[in-house]
C-alpha positions in Angstrom: 66.8 -46.1 -17.4 65.1 -49.7 -18.8 65.6 -50.8 -22.2 63.8 -53.5 -24.2 66.1 -56.9 -23.6 68.0 -55.5 -21.1 68.5 -57.6 -18.3 67.6 -57.0 -14.9 68.7 -58.3 -11.5 67.4 -62.0 -12.2 69.5 -62.4 -15.5 66.2 -62.3 -17.5 64.7 -59.4 -19.8 61.8 -58.8 -21.8 63.1 -61.0 -24.1 63.5 -64.1 -21.9 61.0 -67.0 -22.8 58.8 -69.2 -20.6 61.5 -72.2 -21.4 64.4 -70.0 -20.9 63.5 -68.6 -17.4 62.8 -72.3 -16.2 65.7 -74.0 -17.7 66.7 -76.8 -15.5 64.1 -76.6 -13.1 62.5 -79.9 -12.4 59.0 -79.8 -11.5 58.1 -83.4 -11.1 56.1 -83.9 -8.3 54.1 -80.6 -7.9 50.6 -79.8 -9.0 49.2 -76.6 -10.6 46.5 -75.0 -11.6 46.3 -72.5 -14.2 43.2 -70.6 -15.0 42.5 -69.4 -18.8 44.9 -72.3 -20.0 43.0 -72.8 -23.4 44.0 -69.3 -24.9 46.9 -66.9 -24.9 49.7 -67.4 -22.6 47.6 -69.4 -20.4 48.7 -71.8 -23.0 52.1 -71.3 -23.1 52.0 -71.4 -19.4 50.5 -74.7 -18.9 52.6 -76.4 -21.7 56.0 -74.9 -20.0 55.1 -76.1 -16.7 54.2 -79.5 -18.2 57.8 -79.6 -20.0 59.1 -79.4 -16.7 57.1 -82.0 -15.1 54.5 -80.2 -13.1 50.8 -82.0 -13.1 48.8 -79.2 -14.8 45.1 -78.5 -14.1 43.9 -76.3 -16.7 41.2 -74.6 -15.4 38.8 -73.3 -18.3 35.3 -71.9 -19.4 35.4 -74.2 -22.5 36.3 -77.5 -21.6 36.0 -78.4 -25.5 38.9 -76.0 -26.4 40.6 -76.9 -23.2 40.5 -80.9 -24.6 41.8 -79.5 -28.0 44.7 -77.5 -26.4 45.5 -80.5 -24.1 45.8 -82.6 -26.8 48.5 -80.0 -28.9 50.3 -79.8 -25.8 50.4 -83.8 -25.6 51.3 -83.7 -29.2 54.8 -81.5 -28.0 55.5 -82.8 -24.6 54.3 -86.4 -24.7 53.9 -87.9 -21.2 52.2 -84.5 -19.9 50.4 -84.8 -16.9 47.2 -82.4 -18.2 43.7 -82.3 -16.9 41.1 -80.3 -17.9 38.4 -78.7 -15.6 35.5 -76.2 -15.9 35.6 -72.9 -14.6 34.1 -69.4 -15.3 35.4 -67.0 -13.2 32.6 -64.5 -13.7 30.1 -66.8 -11.7 30.6 -67.5 -8.0 28.5 -70.7 -8.1 30.8 -71.8 -10.7 33.9 -70.9 -8.9 32.5 -72.9 -5.6 31.8 -75.9 -8.0 35.2 -76.0 -9.3 36.8 -75.9 -6.0 34.8 -78.5 -4.7 35.1 -80.5 -7.8 39.1 -80.1 -7.5 38.8 -81.0 -3.6 37.1 -84.3 -4.4 39.8 -85.6 -6.8 42.4 -85.6 -3.8 45.1 -83.6 -5.7 47.4 -81.7 -3.9 48.1 -78.3 -5.0 51.5 -76.7 -5.1 50.9 -73.6 -7.5 48.0 -71.6 -8.4 48.2 -69.4 -11.2 45.4 -66.9 -11.5 45.7 -66.0 -15.3 42.1 -66.0 -16.9 40.8 -62.4 -17.7 38.9 -60.0 -19.9 39.7 -56.7 -20.9 38.5 -53.4 -21.8 34.7 -55.1 -22.7 32.1 -52.8 -22.9 30.0 -52.5 -19.8 28.5 -55.9 -19.0 27.1 -57.3 -15.6 28.0 -60.8 -14.7 25.6 -63.6 -13.8 26.0 -62.3 -10.3 25.2 -58.8 -11.4 28.7 -57.5 -10.9 30.3 -55.3 -13.4 32.1 -58.0 -15.5 35.8 -56.8 -15.2 35.8 -56.7 -11.6 33.6 -60.3 -11.2 36.4 -62.1 -13.7 39.5 -60.5 -13.1 39.3 -60.0 -9.4 36.5 -61.6 -7.4 36.6 -64.5 -8.9 40.0 -65.3 -8.6 39.9 -63.8 -4.7 37.0 -66.7 -4.1 39.2 -69.4 -6.0 42.1 -68.5 -4.1 40.2 -68.5 -0.7 38.4 -71.7 -1.6 41.5 -73.6 -2.3 43.8 -72.1 0.3 43.4 -75.1 2.9 44.7 -77.7 0.0 47.5 -75.3 -0.4 48.4 -75.3 3.0 48.2 -78.8 3.4 50.3 -79.7 0.4 53.0 -77.4 1.5 53.0 -78.7 5.4 52.7 -82.2 4.0 55.4 -82.0 1.3 57.8 -79.6 3.2 57.8 -77.4 0.1 56.8 -73.7 -0.5 53.5 -73.2 -2.3 53.3 -70.3 -4.8 50.4 -68.1 -5.9 50.6 -66.1 -8.7 48.5 -63.4 -9.9 48.4 -61.8 -13.3 47.9 -58.2 -13.3 49.1 -55.4 -15.7 50.5 -52.1 -16.0 47.3 -51.2 -16.8 46.7 -51.4 -12.9 48.4 -47.6 -13.1 45.5 -46.2 -15.0 42.4 -47.3 -12.9 40.0 -44.8 -11.6 41.1 -41.4 -10.2 40.4 -42.8 -6.6 41.9 -46.3 -6.9 38.7 -48.6 -6.4 35.2 -47.4 -6.8 33.9 -49.5 -4.0 30.4 -47.5 -4.1 30.6 -47.3 -7.9 31.4 -50.9 -9.3 28.2 -51.2 -11.2 27.8 -47.6 -12.3 27.1 -47.7 -15.7 26.9 -43.9 -16.3 30.5 -43.4 -15.4 31.6 -46.7 -16.8 34.9 -46.5 -18.6 36.5 -49.5 -20.3 39.8 -48.7 -19.7 39.6 -47.6 -16.5 37.6 -50.6 -15.0 40.3 -52.6 -16.5 42.9 -51.0 -14.5 40.6 -51.1 -11.6 40.5 -55.1 -11.9 44.2 -55.4 -12.3 44.8 -53.1 -9.3 42.8 -55.3 -7.1 45.1 -58.4 -8.4 47.8 -56.7 -7.0 46.0 -55.5 -3.6 44.8 -59.0 -3.4 48.1 -60.7 -3.3 49.9 -58.1 -1.3 47.2 -58.6 1.5 47.3 -62.3 1.3 51.2 -62.4 1.3 50.7 -60.5 4.5 48.4 -62.9 6.0 50.4 -65.9 5.2 53.6 -64.3 6.7 52.0 -63.2 9.8 50.6 -66.8 9.9 53.9 -68.4 9.4 52.5 -70.5 6.5 54.9 -71.7 3.7 52.9 -70.0 0.6 54.2 -67.1 -1.2 52.0 -65.0 -3.1 52.9 -62.2 -6.1 51.8 -60.2 -8.8 53.0 -59.5 -12.3 52.7 -57.7 -15.5 53.4 -60.2 -18.5 53.8 -57.4 -21.1 51.9 -56.4 -23.8 51.2 -59.0 -26.2 48.4 -59.8 -29.2 46.3 -61.9 -27.9 42.3 -62.6 -28.1 42.2 -60.0 -24.9 42.4 -57.1 -27.3 39.1 -57.7 -29.2 37.4 -55.2 -27.4 39.4 -52.6 -28.8 38.3 -51.1 -32.2 40.3 -51.9 -35.5 42.2 -48.6 -35.8 43.4 -48.8 -32.4 44.3 -52.7 -32.8 46.2 -51.8 -36.0 48.4 -49.1 -34.7 49.3 -51.3 -31.9 50.2 -53.8 -34.5 52.1 -51.2 -36.6 54.4 -51.2 -33.2 54.4 -54.3 -32.4 58.0 -55.1 -33.6 59.2 -52.6 -31.0 57.7 -53.5 -27.8 55.0 -56.1 -28.3 56.0 -59.4 -26.8 55.5 -63.0 -28.0 53.6 -65.4 -26.4 56.4 -67.5 -25.0 58.2 -64.0 -23.8 54.5 -63.0 -22.4 54.4 -66.1 -20.1 58.0 -66.0 -19.0 57.4 -63.7 -15.7 54.5 -66.2 -14.7 56.7 -69.4 -15.2 59.3 -67.8 -13.3 57.2 -67.0 -10.4 55.8 -70.4 -10.3 59.4 -72.4 -10.6 62.4 -70.5 -10.4 64.2 -71.3 -6.9 65.6 -67.5 -7.3 62.1 -66.3 -5.9 62.1 -68.9 -3.0 60.6 -66.8 -0.1 60.1 -63.8 -2.2 56.6 -62.7 -1.4 54.1 -59.6 -1.5 56.0 -58.2 -4.7 55.2 -57.1 -8.1 57.1 -58.1 -10.9 57.7 -57.4 -14.5 60.2 -59.1 -17.0 61.2 -61.7 -14.3 62.7 -58.7 -12.0 61.2 -56.6 -8.9 59.3 -53.4 -9.6 57.4 -50.8 -7.8 53.3 -51.1 -8.4 51.5 -47.9 -8.4 51.0 -45.9 -4.9 47.7 -47.2 -4.9 49.4 -50.6 -5.9 51.6 -50.2 -2.3 48.5 -49.0 -0.2 48.4 -51.5 2.4 45.2 -50.0 3.9 43.3 -50.2 0.5 44.6 -53.8 0.3 42.9 -54.3 3.4 39.8 -52.4 2.5 39.0 -54.3 -1.0 39.9 -57.7 0.8 37.0 -56.7 3.2 34.9 -55.3 0.3 35.3 -58.7 -1.7 34.5 -60.9 1.3 31.3 -59.1 1.9 30.1 -59.4 -1.7 30.9 -63.1 -2.0 29.0 -63.3 1.0 26.1 -61.5 0.2 26.0 -64.2 -2.9 25.9 -67.3 -0.7 24.0 -66.5 2.4 27.3 -67.2 4.1 29.6 -65.3 6.6 33.2 -65.8 6.8 35.9 -64.2 8.1 
């Protein structure tokens, strides 16, 4: 049985912070992209990676907010290597532009942290007319990873260092729709549930990581891909919950809600810890491997969401990719 604060095989627990789990790790010479690095655990992830010497590219929707966060981090970590670049994950065009701009910088890429997300929002469509949570949480990151994969492969090959891709999922992936992924009803407003749609998008994060891990391992590529549950954290993601529910959650916060430094721990652990070298296609909680839902372990469903996502992206670009 798991208890709050109890340590797992890694030696870390729900109460471990991002600084705790990266203590003694030297990230000098590594370059990372962190999406959603201007709020919540994205800020702490960027700060701790920078603290460990990593050159962090903060991929953010609002570059003004991003610049303020960058300055805040520099005030705490003098000499930190940080860049701010614009990225709106709900827009296929923005994702393509970001990837193109990143490649044009000539920067290497060792670590990709797919952190950004929206949570349980009312039914909305993205600029590309795709349900917003699916578009932002899954599809944008799916495309971003695809477009930056060659850069990561080149970096890994030239540096002879393992690349790492980290997908932030959630235990909410267990509360997707009954069929797991509603391939033919992504945009169906009549049956839309904000919670189930969020769970669906988070399930897709797990499945994306699993299928990419399988492909890279099969091809002998030295890049790992894992997904994780950061923990329940009171951040701006909760803004779409009604005030009564948010209040009730806050009342229980002292019992199970993580602080932001604790919430960023598993992400930073997967990005930097030597303990997980070579570990791929796994789902983590509190810096320890745990099993995702049965849907989250379904390799055929993972292949299906991969093909479906590729087709959706291709239909918005007029291109065809393998």
